[in-house]
C-alpha positions in Angstrom: 280.1 -1.1 214.9 282.7 1.0 213.0 285.8 1.9 214.9 288.2 4.7 214.0 290.4 4.0 211.0 293.6 4.1 213.1 292.5 0.8 214.8 292.9 -1.0 211.5 296.6 -0.4 211.9 297.1 -2.0 215.2 296.2 -5.3 216.9 296.7 -6.8 220.4 300.4 -7.3 221.1 301.2 -10.8 220.0 303.6 -11.2 222.9 300.6 -11.1 225.2 298.5 -13.9 223.6 300.5 -16.9 225.0 300.4 -15.3 228.5 296.6 -15.0 228.3 296.2 -18.6 227.3 298.6 -19.8 230.0 296.6 -18.1 232.6 293.5 -19.8 231.4 295.2 -23.2 231.7 296.5 -22.4 235.2 293.1 -21.6 236.4 292.1 -25.2 235.3 295.0 -26.6 237.4 297.3 -27.4 234.5 301.1 -27.4 235.2 302.2 -24.7 232.7 305.9 -23.9 232.1 305.8 -20.2 231.0 308.8 -19.3 228.9 306.9 -16.5 227.2 307.0 -13.9 229.9 309.2 -10.9 229.1 309.7 -9.9 232.8 312.1 -10.8 235.6 311.0 -13.5 238.0 313.0 -11.8 240.8 311.2 -9.8 243.5 311.6 -6.0 243.4 314.7 -5.1 245.6 313.7 -4.6 249.2 315.1 -1.0 249.4 312.8 -0.1 246.5 309.8 -1.6 248.2 310.7 0.1 251.5 310.8 3.5 249.6 307.3 2.8 248.3 306.0 1.9 251.8 307.5 5.1 253.2 305.9 7.2 250.5 302.5 5.6 251.3 303.0 6.1 255.0 303.9 9.7 254.4 300.7 10.3 252.4 302.5 10.8 249.1 299.3 9.9 247.2 298.4 13.1 245.4 299.0 14.2 241.8 302.6 15.0 241.1 304.0 17.2 238.3 303.0 15.9 234.9 306.6 15.5 233.9 307.6 13.6 237.0 308.9 14.5 240.4 312.1 16.6 240.4 314.0 14.0 242.4 313.3 11.3 239.9 314.0 13.4 236.8 317.4 14.3 238.4 318.0 10.7 239.3 317.6 9.6 235.7 320.0 12.4 234.5 322.5 11.4 237.2 322.3 7.7 236.4 323.1 8.5 232.7 325.9 10.8 233.8 327.4 8.0 236.0 326.9 5.1 233.6 327.6 6.7 230.2 329.3 10.0 230.8 326.6 12.0 229.1 325.3 15.3 230.6 321.5 15.7 230.5 319.7 18.2 232.6 316.6 17.1 234.6 314.6 19.4 232.2 315.6 17.0 229.4 313.9 14.1 231.1 310.2 13.1 231.3 309.0 10.2 233.5 306.5 7.9 231.8 304.4 4.8 232.6 307.1 2.4 231.5 309.4 2.5 228.5 306.6 1.6 226.2 304.8 4.9 226.9 308.1 6.8 226.4 308.5 5.1 223.0 304.9 5.9 222.1 305.5 9.5 223.0 308.6 9.6 220.8 306.7 8.1 217.8 303.7 10.5 218.2 306.0 13.6 218.6 308.4 12.8 215.8 306.6 10.9 213.1 303.5 11.4 211.0 301.7 10.7 207.7 304.1 10.3 204.7 307.1 9.6 206.9 309.1 6.4 206.7 310.8 5.1 209.8 313.6 2.5 209.6 313.6 -0.2 212.2 314.8 -3.8 212.3 313.7 -7.5 212.7 313.7 -9.7 214.5 312.4 -6.9 216.8 309.9 -6.0 219.4 306.5 -5.7 217.6 305.4 -2.6 219.5 308.0 -0.4 217.8 306.5 -0.9 214.4 302.9 -0.7 215.7 303.6 2.7 217.3 305.0 4.0 214.1 301.8 3.0 212.3 299.7 4.6 215.0 301.5 7.8 214.3 300.5 7.5 210.7 304.0 6.8 209.4 305.3 3.7 207.7 307.9 1.3 209.2 310.7 0.1 206.9 312.1 -3.1 208.3 315.8 -4.1 208.0 316.2 -7.8 208.5 319.1 -9.4 210.5 320.0 -13.0 210.1 320.9 -15.9 212.5 323.9 -16.8 210.4 325.3 -13.3 211.2 324.4 -13.5 214.9 321.4 -11.3 214.2 323.9 -8.4 214.1 322.4 -5.1 213.1 324.8 -2.9 211.0 324.9 0.8 210.2 325.2 0.0 206.5 321.9 -2.1 206.5 320.0 0.7 208.3 321.4 3.5 206.1 320.7 1.5 202.9 317.1 1.6 203.9 317.0 5.4 204.2 315.1 7.2 201.4 314.1 10.9 200.9 310.9 10.1 202.9 312.8 8.7 205.9 312.1 10.7 209.1 313.9 8.6 211.6 315.6 5.4 212.7 314.4 3.3 215.7 317.0 1.0 217.3 316.3 -1.5 220.1 319.6 -2.6 221.7 320.1 -5.1 223.3 317.4 -6.5 221.1 314.3 -8.2 222.1 314.1 -11.1 221.1 317.7 -12.0 220.0 319.8 -10.3 222.7 322.0 -8.9 219.9 324.0 -5.7 220.6 324.6 -2.6 218.4 328.3 -1.7 218.3 329.7 1.7 219.1 331.3 1.8 215.6 327.9 1.2 213.9 326.2 3.7 216.3 328.7 6.4 215.4 328.2 5.9 211.7 324.4 6.1 212.1 324.6 9.2 214.2 326.9 11.0 211.8 324.5 10.3 208.9 321.4 11.2 211.1 323.0 14.6 211.8 323.9 15.1 208.1 320.5 14.0 206.8 318.4 15.6 209.6 317.0 12.3 210.8 315.8 11.4 214.3 317.3 8.5 216.2 315.1 6.8 218.8 317.0 4.4 221.0 315.0 1.8 222.9 317.4 1.1 225.7 315.1 -0.8 228.1 317.6 -3.7 228.4 320.7 -1.5 228.6 321.8 -2.8 232.0 321.5 -6.5 230.9 324.7 -7.2 228.9 326.7 -10.3 229.7 330.3 -9.9 228.5 332.4 -6.7 229.0 331.1 -3.2 229.4 327.9 -2.5 227.4 328.4 -0.5 224.2 328.1 3.2 225.2 325.5 4.2 222.7 324.2 7.3 224.5 327.7 8.8 224.5 328.8 7.7 221.0 325.6 8.9 219.4 325.2 12.0 221.5 328.6 13.2 220.7 327.6 13.9 217.1 323.8 13.9 217.1 322.7 15.0 220.5 319.9 17.2 219.2 318.6 14.3 217.0 318.8 11.6 219.7 315.9 10.4 221.9 316.6 7.7 224.5 313.9 5.6 226.1 314.6 3.6 229.2 312.8 1.8 232.1 313.1 0.4 235.6 311.2 -2.7 234.5 313.9 -5.1 233.4 317.0 -4.0 235.4 315.2 -3.6 238.7 312.4 -6.2 238.4 309.8 -3.5 238.4 307.6 -4.5 235.5 304.3 -3.9 237.3 305.3 -0.6 238.8 305.2 1.0 235.3 308.0 3.5 235.4 310.2 4.6 232.4 311.6 7.8 230.9 312.3 9.7 227.8 315.6 11.6 227.6 316.3 14.0 224.7 316.2 17.5 223.4 313.9 19.9 225.4 311.4 20.4 222.5 310.8 16.6 222.3 310.5 16.3 226.1 308.0 19.2 226.1 306.0 17.6 223.3 305.9 14.3 225.3 304.8 16.2 228.3 301.9 17.8 226.3 300.8 14.3 225.2 301.1 12.9 228.7 299.0 15.7 230.1 296.1 14.5 228.1 296.7 10.7 228.6 297.8 9.5 232.0 299.0 12.8 233.6 301.7 11.9 236.1 303.1 8.4 236.7 301.8 6.8 239.9 303.2 8.9 242.8 304.3 5.8 244.9 306.0 4.3 241.9 308.0 7.5 241.3 309.4 7.4 244.9 310.3 3.7 244.4 312.1 4.5 241.2 314.2 7.1 242.9 315.4 4.4 245.3 316.1 2.0 242.5 318.2 4.5 240.6 320.1 6.1 243.5 320.3 3.0 245.8 322.6 0.0 245.7 323.3 -1.2 242.1 324.6 -4.6 243.1 321.1 -5.9 242.8 321.3 -5.4 239.0 324.7 -7.3 238.9 323.3 -10.2 240.9 320.3 -10.6 238.6 322.6 -10.4 235.6 324.8 -13.1 237.0 321.8 -15.4 237.5 320.6 -14.7 234.0 324.0 -15.7 232.6 323.8 -19.0 234.4 320.3 -19.7 233.1 321.3 -18.7 229.6 324.2 -21.1 229.6 322.2 -24.0 231.1 319.3 -23.5 228.7 321.6 -23.5 225.7 323.3 -26.7 227.0 319.9 -28.4 227.5 318.7 -27.5 224.1 322.0 -28.7 222.5 320.7 -32.2 223.1 318.6 -31.6 220.0 320.8 -30.1 217.3 317.8 -29.3 215.2 316.9 -26.5 217.6 319.9 -24.2 216.9 320.2 -20.8 218.6 322.5 -17.8 218.6 324.0 -17.1 222.0 322.4 -13.9 223.2 324.8 -11.1 224.3 322.1 -9.3 226.3 318.5 -9.3 227.6 317.1 -12.6 228.8 315.8 -14.4 225.7 316.9 -17.3 223.5 315.6 -17.3 219.9 316.1 -20.8 218.5 315.1 -21.8 215.0 312.3 -24.4 214.6 312.5 -24.5 210.8 313.6 -28.1 210.9 310.3 -29.1 212.4 308.0 -27.3 210.0 306.3 -29.1 207.2 303.1 -28.9 205.1 301.6 -32.0 206.9 302.7 -31.1 210.4 303.3 -27.7 211.9 303.3 -25.3 209.0 304.4 -22.2 210.9 306.3 -21.3 214.1 303.0 -19.9 215.3 301.3 -23.3 214.9 304.4 -24.9 216.5 303.9 -22.6 219.6 300.1 -23.3 219.7 300.6 -27.1 219.6 303.4 -27.0 222.1 301.2 -25.2 224.6 298.2 -27.5 223.9 300.1 -30.8 224.2 303.1 -30.0 226.5 301.8 -26.9 228.3 304.8 -24.8 227.5 304.4 -21.2 226.6 306.8 -19.7 224.0 306.4 -16.7 221.7 306.4 -17.5 218.0 308.7 -15.7 215.7 305.8 -14.2 213.8 305.4 -11.9 216.8 308.8 -10.4 215.9 308.3 -10.4 212.2 310.6 -13.5 212.0 308.7 -16.7 211.1 310.5 -20.0 211.8 311.8 -19.1 215.2 310.4 -19.1 218.8 311.4 -16.9 221.7 312.2 -18.5 225.0 312.4 -16.3 228.1 314.8 -17.6 230.7 313.5 -15.2 233.3 312.4 -18.1 235.4 313.9 -20.7 237.7 316.4 -23.3 236.6 314.1 -26.2 237.4 311.3 -24.7 235.3 313.8 -24.0 232.5 315.0 -27.6 232.5 311.4 -28.9 232.5 310.5 -26.5 229.7 313.5 -27.6 227.6 312.6 -31.3 228.2 309.0 -30.8 227.1 310.1 -28.7 224.1 312.5 -31.3 222.8 309.9 -34.1 223.4 307.3 -32.2 221.5 309.6 -31.4 218.6 310.7 -35.0 218.3 307.1 -36.1 218.3 306.7 -34.2 215.0 309.1 -36.6 213.3 306.2 -39.2 213.3 303.5 -36.7 212.1 305.1 -35.3 209.0 
């Protein structure tokens, strides 16, 4: 059976594979420690759930406007005004089925055959895949552990060629938790405006920054390149609403309208109940976000301390998001685990711990650990991981 040529450019998201295998093992009664999930383990805040129940009781179950209900589009614009001091109109917002759909719309609306799009690694694999689906070519800038995985303006701009159409930045970064500084953001924005490049900012972890105020990328970039800047966000990570599927694209009206045209032929509107819940999330108490962030900070610090018992699992301390990205290079060998992918497979098979291999993020030799789980499961996972790694000493 011959599929469309475009399907040769895309495969199942590698971050989903471990989750699928973990679920199979759980059904067999196996005690699995899942450090692969990229979603909060907290319940959705009660006032958000209450808003969804009220919408259901009120019969708010029909189609809504394709671009999203007016209250939610305004809530997104208001939240950006309050958090970042940037002034967007509701007409410059479209509500999407998660941040992933917003990013997909951006790629399809802005990039095409013959275009190059600069992005970075380690990085979320979907960004490059979406660029390929649009017919463009991703150009990957690599960041290094010895530099704290810091992404710089100079590295991004050095990758720009006459064929470059845009730059896609994920900050805080999945899987490293690295931030993008305001100084670097300003430099990129100035050059984007000068060279007529698009900037797509994946800001889905924007509320999850541990120390000090988050870099104000929307304001810094928007000050010099507002008509070239597209921001994609989501309720998923900050409000523990991964399954609700609600995100947004904020940007110039022509881009928003193009995204709306695409959406009108894909999903139409986002689930009506979800939209009402998202209004409550964005306009209601924000201390729930701070409380989750405080707990993530404790988990991050504990996990780093537990893994420090084995110095051959070094990791950069993440500044944001909820992942640790330790190196497993010390444990790889031709006669044992040859790749971090094989390391992850054998760890799951023998110790029943789910991690995501670095290959998923275009960075072999690392594994991603999600600490969006309880402290007791984190400690158990760290114990099993160290035990497995040390067992490789005898198999090399």
